[in-house]
N, C-alpha and C positions, 0 to 999 in steps of 0.2 A: 227394298235395298237401303232402307234408312240406316240400319246398323252398319252396313258396308260403307255408306257415304260418310257417316260420322267417323268411322275408323280412318278413312282416307284423309279427312280434314285434320285429324289429330296427329297424323304421321307425315305430314307434308315435308317438314324439314329433314326428317330421317331419309325419306325417299330421295331427296336432292343430294344429301350427303353420300348415299350409296351410289348414285349416278356419277358423282365426282370420282369415287374410287374406281369405278369401271373405266371411266374416260382417261384415267392416268396410266392405264396399261396400253402400250403401243402395239396393238394386235394387227399389224400390217401383214396381210396374207400373201401379198405379191413378192415380198422381199425375204429371202431365206435368213437374212440377218436377224429378223424378228421372230424366228420360229419358236424360241422359248417363251417369248411374250405372248404369242398366240396360244400356246398351250396353257400359260398362266391365266389367260382370259377365259379359256374353256373351263378351267377349274373354278374360277370366280363365278361364272354363270351357274355352274352346277351347285356351288355353295349357296347362291342366292335362291335357287329353286328349292333346295332342301329347307332353308329357313322360311320360305314362303308356305311350306306345307305340302310340297310335292313328294310323292312316293316313287320308289324304284329309280331314283336319279342315277344316271350312269353316263360315263364318257366313252364314246365309241371311237376307237382309232380307225383311221382310213390311210390309204397311201399318201394322203396329203395332211390336212388339218382335221382335228377331232370334231365330232358331232355330239352335242349334249342332248340327252333325253330325260324326261321326267313325266309323271302322270299323277292324276287323282281320279280314281274310278269309284264313283259312288254306287252305281247300280248298272248292270249290263243293259237294261232296257231304257236307260236315259240317253238322250242325244250325247254324242261325243264330238268335241271340237278339238282339232289339232292346230296348235299355235305354231306357226313357222316364223323364224327370224334369223338374223345372222349377227355374230359378234365380231367378225373381222372388219377392218376398215381400209380405206384407200391410203396410199402413201401421202404424207403431209406436204410433199414438195409442191411448189417452191416455198421453203420455210421462211424466206426473207419477206414474203408478202403477208405473213400473219402479223396481226397487231398484238398478239399474246402467244406464248408457246403452244403448239398444237396439242400437246398432251398434259398441259397444266390448265384445267378448266377454269374459266373466268366468267363472271356474270357482268354483262353490260347492257344498258338500255339502248334501244334503237327506235327509229320512227315507226317501224312495223311492230316492234315488241316494246312498247312503253313500260311494261311491267318487268322487263328484263329478259335476257336470253343467255343460255349457257354456250360459250364459245369453246369448242374443242373438236378435234377430229373424232368423228363417230357420234357426236352429240345427237344429230338427227338421223344419221344413216349408219348404223341402225341401233346403236346401243340405247339411246334414249327411248326409242319406240319399243325395243325388246323389254326394257325395264318397266315401261308402262304396263305391258301385259303381265309381267311377273307380279308387280305390286297390286294391280287390280285383282288378280287371282289370290294373292295373300290376304287382301282385305275381305274377300268373300269367304275364304276358308276360316279366317279368324273370327268372322261374324256369324258363321254358321249359315250363310246365305248362298253358297255355291249351288246352283240349280241343275248342273249337268256334269258330265265327265269331261275332263280337260287333259290333253296331252301336249307336251312341248317338244319341239325338235328345233334346236338352235345350232346352226352350222357355222363353220369358220372359213368357208371358201366362196362365199357369194361374190365377193369383189374380184375373184379370178375365175368366174364361170361355173361355180358349183360343180367342179370336176367329178367329185366322188359321190355326190348326193343321189344321183339316179341309181347307182348300184346299191347304195345303202337302202333306199326305199324299196327296191325290188327284193333285197335279201331280208328285209324286216317288214314286209307287207302286213303280216298279222299284227305285229307290235303297233304299227301306225294306223291300223284300221280305224276309221272315223266316219262321221256323217258330213263333215265339211272341214275346210282349212281356213284359218284366220291368219291374214298377213297384214302386219302394220309396218310397211316399208314404202308407203306412198304419202301423198300430200292432200291437203284441202286447198280450195281456191283462195280463201282468205279467212282470217279469224272470225269475221262476221258473215262469211259465206261458206258454210260447211258443204262438203261434197264427198262422194264415194266414187272411187276409181272403178270403172267398168270396162276399161280396155287398156292393154299394154302393147307396145310395139315389140317385135322380135329383134334379134341381133345377129349380125355376122361380124366377127372381129378377126382381122387378118394382119399379117406382117408381110410387106413386100420388100424385096432386095434386088437392086440393080447392080450388076458387076461389069466393069469395063476392063482396064488393064490389070495385069497380075500384081501390081503394087502401086502405091502412091507415086506420082511423077512430078517432076519440076514443071510448074505451070508455064514457065518461060520457054523451056526447051521443047516441051511437048504440046503446049497449048495451041489450039487451032488445027492440030493434026490428029489428035486422039479424042474420042468422045468422052465427055465429062459425065459420069453417072448421075451427079446431082442435077445437072441441067436436063438430062434425059428423064430422070424421075419426075422432076417438076413439070416437064412437058406432058408426060403420061398422065399425071394426076390432073393437070389442067384440062385435059381432053375428056375427063370423066363426067363433065357437066357441059351443057350447051349454053347459049346466051340467055335462055329462059330458066336456068338452073334445073333443067331436066336431065336426069342421069342417062348417059349415052350407052350403057351396057345393053347389047341386044337381048331381048327377052326379059329384062329386069321388071317391067311393068305388066307382064302377061297375066299374072294372077292377082294383081292389086285390087282390093275391094273398092268398088265404086260406091261411095257414100251418097245417099240421096240428098236432094236440095232441102227437103224438110228437116232432116237431121242436121245438116250443115247450118241451117238457119237457127235451130235451137242451140247448137253448139256456140254460135257467135253471140248468143244472148247472155252468156256468162260475163260477169264483170271483168272488163279488161280495158286499160287505158294505155294505148300505144306510146304516148309521150312519156308517161311515167315509166314504162318498160324500158324505153331508150335512155331515160335519165338515170335509172338504176344501174344500167349496164355501161353508162358513159359512152354511148355510140351516137353518131349523128344520123344514122339511117339503118334500115333493116333490109336484109337480102334473103330471098327464098324463092321457091318454085312459083312461077308466074301463074296467076289465076286462082290463088288460094290466100286466105288470110293467115295472120300469124298463128292464131289458135288452131287452124286447120293444118298448117305446115308442121306444127309441133305435136300432132296427135294422129291424124288420119292419113298422112302422106309419108312415104319412105324417104330416107335420106342417105347420103354418103359423105363422110367427113374424115379428114386427116386428123388423127389424134396426137401424132408426134412424127417428126422427121429429122434425120441426122445424116451426117457424112462429112468426110474431110476433117479439117482442123477447126475446132470451136473454142480453143483455149485463149488465154490472154495473149495480146500482141499479134504479130503477123507470122504466117507460115504459108508461103505461096505454093500450094500443092494442087495437083489435079488428082482427086481421090480415086482409089480403086473401087470403092463401093459406096452406095447410098441406100438408105432404108427408110421406110415409113410404116407406121401403124395406122390402119384404116378401119373404121367401123361403119356399118350400114344398119340403120334402124328400119325394121320391116313392119308391114301392116298385115291385117288378116288375109289369109290365103297364100301369102308368100311363104315359101319353105326355106329355112335357113341353109340347109345343105345344098339345095338347088342353086340358091343365089351365090353361095360360095363358089360353086363349080362354074357358074356363068361368069363371075368376076375373074377367076383364075384363067379361064379360057380366053376371055377378052383381053386381059392384061398381057398374056403371052402373044396374042395375035397382033396387038398394036405396037409391041416392042420392036425397035429397029434392029437390024441384024448385027450391028456392031456392039451390042451389049447382051448379056445374059440376064434373065429375070427369074426369080423364084417367088412363089406365093405360099405362105405358111398359114394354115388355118389354126387360130389360137383358141377360140371358143365361140359358141353361138346359142341361140334359143329361139323358140317359136313365138310368134305373136299370139295374143289371146283376147277374146272379148267375153266378159262374164255377164250372164243374164240378170235382168232386174226382177224377174218374176219367180224368184226362189225364196225359200224361208230365210236363208242366211242374209240375202240382200235386204229383205223386208225388215228383219230384226235389226240390221245396222241402220236402216232408215229411221226406224222408230226410236232407237237408242240415241242417235244424233239429234233427232228432233227434240227429244226431252232435254238434253244437256245444253244444246245451242239455242233452243227456243225458236227454231225455224227448221223447215224441212231441208235436208241436204239435196244437192243437185248431183245427178249422175255425170261423170266426167271421164273422158278418155285421156290417158297419160301418154306422154312422149317417151317415157323411160321403158326399161325392159326388166322383167323378173322372170327369167326362163323357167324357173321351177313351177310356176303356176300351171303351165301346159303339162309338165311332168306329173304333177299330182293328179290331174284329171286322167292322164294316160295310165299311170301305174296304180293309183289308189281308187280311181273311178269316182272321184268326188269333185265338187265345185269349190272354188275359193271365194272368199269375200275380202276385198282389198280396202281395209278401213285404217288408213294412216292419218296422222295429225300434223305432219310437217308442212312447210310452205316451200314453194318453188324458189323463193328468195333466200332460203336458208344456207346457200352456198355449199350444198353437199358436193363432194369431190373437189372442192376448191379451197383456197385459203380462207380462214375465218369462217369455217362451217359453224353453224349454231342451231339451237333449238329453243324456241320460246318457252318460258316458264308457263305461260297460259296454255300452250299446246301440250306440254308434258302433263300438267295436272288435268287438263280437259280430257286427255286420252284415258287417264286412270279412272276418272269419274264416269266416262261413257261406257267403257268395256263391260262393267258389271250389268248395265242395262241391256247390253247386247245379249249376254248369256241368259238373262231373265226372259227377254222376248223370244230368243231362239228356242227356249225350253217350254214356252207356254203352249198348252194344249190347243188354245184357240188359233194360234199362228200355224202350228203344225197341221191342224185340221183343214186349213185353207189350201194345202198343197198335196 
């Protein structure tokens, strides 16, 4: 990979310039106001793949946002890697908490990123990591050192639940046929502690609505006589946890995987400073399920959280109303053996049962995904392990992530292949939050590491061991 690595080093500034161009496109998939920008982003990704040397680059329309495809097939007998990523981003709100405009990328140094980091929405999640894949591929093609077949599938709906990806995969199963899937949408423990994600939590994402009177009422005239939907909703939500932060939905824990003490012990050997964690978040204490450490709570235990809540009057000044409706968005992170559809049903049944008779409740299922654990005894995991060992100078640790990437289970179900989750972000990179960023070290380290992964994955010695 010497020619490839030399090519990467000589094109570092161009890679960064191209990342800036992608980050300037506000490809927010959740908001219809950005529909044209999302389309523009798909076209930019397609153009980037063509310039990198991919063949058959195409934009596939869906009922939602487009999916971009490209490939380089050297020989049908060589291993084929399908690279998955997404070009859509979370909404930038609240914009007033950004220290620079969310779609005007800026480089700033931080304590964690002394060499600088790119601040912009999508920098780490997932445009920066998608471009790592494209540029590593470009370097191998330009240097004549690409050792295997590569396919790209970059979607525009990951941040809204990958609504149309399953149907696309089923309809294009032959086109997407591969030996494994590579996903760079995860993180490492630290820049001096490389890691490979081996587990992801599943997801249930719901919206609940509580309705009381048929209209907003004067709180003086009706207050004390008619149920306030906001008060009722707050009480219902509060009842979903007990004093030990244990979720109270009957049956919720029935299929939860019980992780053994030995694995829990190894998990807690990962570098973690609770005081630094609290300092970074500017909190005076931590709260979670009793009997588990912070690392365990954020990886091997399920959760239930309110992601947004609204009702009544929230504008400037005063308006003394008793609202007609109150709503909340609620997400549940799931662990292995929990089924997203079953948990959604359990939640809806429980929420309706505990609602008092003087209000009406409705639960709407927005999207979900299954939890997944990827094995460490596969050629793709071993190839990632060897590649990271080479570029970081130390062996990566296997790590379970608290986040969710529902399509990993989908790929195994539809395509019949395993995924390797080799990302290069950091948990402190503020993804989904104001001031999202991606370290220059991480961006370039990813581009340098990925070619070694392809090389190791294609080696006859590695393939012969499995």
